[in-house]
Phi, psi and omega in degrees: 000330183273003180290148178278138180291142181275335178274147178284332179230094180297154179243175176300321180300320178297315181294319180299320178298316180293321179296330179298338179280344184278149170272176184302316181297322179292319178296317177298323177296319177296316178298321178296317179298318177295320180299315183287330188289331189206135181292334174297320176297318179299314180300317179300310182294321177298316179295313183301321184258009176063040182259136178101166183278318183236092183293338182277340188305313180297325180288321177295321178299319179294314178301312181299316181301317187271342177262336181229068183288163176279095184292336178290337177263005178080015178290147181255160173275156173209099176300320181303313181289324177295316178293328178299325178297320179294317179298320179294319177297316181300321179288322182289316186224308177069018176305126184302320180290317177297318178297316178298318178303315180293320179296315179292319178301317177305310181299317180298314183291318180295313180295317179298319179297314180300318180291317185292317185249010180057046180280127186231066180251122184300316180296322178296315177300314180301316179296322178298314180295319178297320179290324175301316178297315178298319180298319177297319181298315181285330177295328179299336181273357179261171182223166170059218184297327179297310179299314181299322178297315178294320180294323177297319178294319178293328177295323176294321176298318179299321178298318176294319180304325178296332180276346186278338182080196179056019178078007183300308181298320180296318178296320177294323176301314180297314181298318179291324176297317177296320177299312179303316181298317181290325178293316179294326178297330178273359177084019180245175176210140179256349185274000000 
């Protein structure tokens, strides 16, 4: 275990080969070390194994921190880190309803932050519109009251988007119109 790797950049295959040498207790020890080392690892493992009451909470906290920072304390926004939380959840569990919840939550927090502090960053707006589009796409795969609940929340985001300027609301109008057309083409209705 203490040998130095001969490759400068180890791969998953290298790690997998080394893990094959471990017994069950050693693998559990490595997992315990990873669990203790980082709260992101804990969130991932809790989500993967369905542990805890609210598996989405750690991911929502990360999204909230990076999309709605405390500007009075000099905190910065980071679309990259907020989106990273969604990607990590998707890898850990990927439950469609949970994923949709995180996408819609992202839109709500981003739009709310822009409205609350009059934040006017074009890249931030672009990311919000792209996430709105992704949220609509995954919502299309849901049905009934679950789908309608998410669509109602996205409609509120669209209303805020109309107040933000920079074409945000108009782009959301187009995306929702396209969504309506595709839903009607399938013979369904969300309204």
